[in-house]
N, C-alpha and C positions, 0 to 999 in steps of 0.2 A: 577281975581284970583278965583279959584275953591277950595272950602272947602269940603273935604270928610270926612264924619261921620265915625268915628271908631266904633267898636263893644262895647257894654256896658260892657261885660265880655272880659277878655283877651282871645285871640284864644287858647293859649297853657298855661298850668300851670306847674311849675316844679314838683308838686305832682302828675300829672297825669300818669307819667310813672311808679312810683312806685304803684299807685292805678291799673293801667292796669296790671302789673305783678301779683298783688295779686288776682284780679278778675280772670285773666287767669288760674292761678293755682287752684284756688278754682273751677272753672268750669271744669279743666281738671279732677279733682279729683271726682267731683260729676258725670260727665258724665261716667267715668271709674266704679264708683260705682254703677251706674244705669245699665251699661251694664252688670256688675257682677250678679246684683240682677235678671236680666232678664234671664242671663244664668242658674243661680240656680234653678229659677222656671221652666225654660224650661227642665233642666236636670231631675227634680223631675218628671215632667209630662211624659217624656219620658221614665224613669225607670219604673213608675208605668204601664205605657202602655204596655211596653215590658214583664213585668213579671205577668201581670194580667191574672189568671187562670192557671198558670204554676205550676205543680206539680212533684216532683221527688220521686220517690219509690226506696229504696235500699232494695234488696232482699239477704237474708242470705241463702246460700244453693248452690246446683249444678244448672247445666243448665236446668234440667227438672223443678226445683222450680220456676227458672226465666221465664221459658215459660209459666207455669201455672198462674203465677202473671199476666203476659202480657195478657193472654187470659180473666182473670177476670177483669182486668182494663179496657179492650176494651168493655166489656159488662156491665160495671158498669153504672148506671144512671148518667147523668150530665157530663160524660166525653166524650169529642168531639174526641179526639185521645189518642192514647197510643202506644209506640214504645220502644222496648228492645234495648238499646243502644250496639252497637258492640265494640269490641276492639279498633278498628280504631277510633271510636267515643270518646271513653274514653282517647285515647292518644291525640286526637285534643284538648280536654278540658284541659289536663294537659300540652299541648306544652308551653303555656306561662310561666309556672313555671319550667318545666324540659328541655326546649330548644329542638332544633331540633333533637337531639339524640333519644327522645322518651323514652318509658318505657321498661326496660329490659324483655325479653320474659320469664324469670322465675318469675317475679312478678306478683302475682295474683291481679286481678282488681275486685272490686265488681260489682255485676249485678245491673245495673241501668235502670229504666223505666221512660222515659219523657212522662208525660200526660199532657194534656190540658183540663180544664173544661170550661163549657159554662159560660158566663158572669153571667147569673141569678142562676147558681148552687153555692150558697155560702157555703154550707157545704159538697161540693163534696169530698174535701180531707179526712175529718173525716169520710164519709161514706165508701170511698174507702179502708181506713185503717181498718174499721170494717169487710168489706167483706174479704179482704185478711187475716186478723187474724182468722176470722170464718172457713176459708179454711185450717188451719193449717200452714200457712206460717209464717216465721219469717221475718217481713218486718219493715222498718221504713219510714214513709210518711212525706215528707217535703212540706208543703204549702209555697210558695215563698212570699205569701202577708204577712207572719209573720214578715219577716225581711224587706221586701220592705217599709212596713209602717214606720219602724224605719227610714230608709234612707231617706223617703219622709219628715219626720218631721225634719230630720237634715238639709236638703237642704232648705226647707222651712225656718228655723230658720236662716241660712245663708243668704237668700234673705231679710228677714226683718232686720237683721243687716245692709246689705247694703242699704236698703231703709232709715233706721234711719241715716246712714252716708250721704246720700244724702240730708236729711232734715237739718241735722246740718250744712253741707257745704253750702247749700243755705242760711240758716239763718246767718251764719258768713258773707258770701258775702254781704247780704243786710246791715247788721250791719257795715260792712267796708264802704260801699258806703254812707251810711247816715253820718258816720263820716267824710268822705272826702268832701261831700256836705257841711256840717255844717263849715268845715274848709275854704272852698271855699267862703262860704257866708261871714264869718267873714273878709276874705281879701278884698272883695268888699263890706263891711258893708257901706261905705260912698255913693257908688253908689246906693245901695239898699235902703238906708234911703232917698237919695234924690228922687229917683223914688216914693217912698212910700208917701213922704211928698207932691209931686206935683201931686198926685191923680192917680198914676198909679195902675192898679188893681193888686191884689195879684196873679191872674192867669197869667198875663203878665210877672211879675217879676219870678214867678216860672218856666214859659216856658223857660226862659233864661237858667236856670240850668237843666231843664229836657232834653233839645235837646242835651246838652254837655254829659250827663251822659248816655243818651239812646245810643248814638253812642259809648261811651266808653264801655259800658256794651255789646252791640252787638259785637263790634269787639273783645274784650277780650273773650267773650263767643265763638265766631266762631273760634278763635285760640285755645282755650282750647278744643273745640270738635275735631278739626283737629289733635291736639296732641293726644287725647284719642283714636281717630281713629287709628292713627299711632301705638300707644301702643297695641290697641286690635289686630291689624293686626300682630304686632310681636309676641304677645302671641300665636295667632292662627297658625302662621307659625312654632313657636317652638314646639307646642303640635302636629303638623302633622309630625315634624321630630322626635319626641320622641318615646319611646317604646309604643306598644299597650296596656300595662298594665295601662296606665293612663285613660282608658276609663270610669273609675268611677268617674272622677273629672268633674264638670262643665265646658263646653267648649264654648267659643265665636264662633259665626257663621257668624257675620256681616249680618245679614238677614235684611229684610224690618224693622222689628221692632227696630233692632240696628240703622238702618239708621234714622228712626223717633226720636230716643232719641238724636242722634247727631245733627239732623236738628233742634230739639226744643231747644237745649242749648242755642245758641245766641239769640233766641227770648225770652225765659225766662230770660236770663241775662240782656238783654236790658230792658224788661219790669219792672224787678225787681229793676235795676238802676234808671229808670225813675220814679218810684212809690216811692223808697226811697228818691230821690231828691225832689220830690214834697211835700212829708209829712214833710221833714225836713224844707225846705223853708217856707211852709205855717205855720208851727208851730212857726219858728223864726220871721215871720213877725207878727204873733198874739201877740208874746211878746213885740214888739215895740210900740203896741197900748197902 
């Protein structure tokens, strides 16, 4: 007669399904929040890079005044390039708001000069405005850095909120796993006490729970990451199908950085579950002494 030794802990527990669902949902939300934070920071960097050194000059007057302002702008120190926008250029800028019909022919458009300053020319906009005013021209100089800094701060704040959400969700997942580990320990308290009294090391007893919750956390994290990938892909698809006027919003790109976030989710979930189980079991065993 052959006697087969059974596992010290049951292979499955009725509470594992509920714990799996909770950890999976938390990992999904944490991964999606991390992707949103990365998108916000990437958008802030992209906007800052696009408008760095960009200057817009609005000239009040006729075509001669606009041409004179363009000449002064091209010769101003710190200005890399300056170009007087044509009517077709202005219509292209207004197309997202006015539609394909364009601007009526009898509607006058302001004279605009698009200039670009060198990266090291910090006061190029102020110097250009002073030169144009000294020449007797009525102009308004708009340095894009004035409003881009505000947009940059807003997106960085949004990214910070997303990172805080990631931290809160991760802490919640660890707390839930610790509670589930403690509950599992209580259901097998007789086995744990026998092992403890017969001289089994605390590390051996802890490993019984660590392996279970490591696999549970890793599997739940993998499913949560997969769902976050599907949600991000859907959002990306919806953004590409939407109107071009949403360009100001942070957009997911599913880049290498996003892949790293999704790949790290099951690893971190499994490690957090294992650590939570180890700390909970060791603390409970210490209370038995």
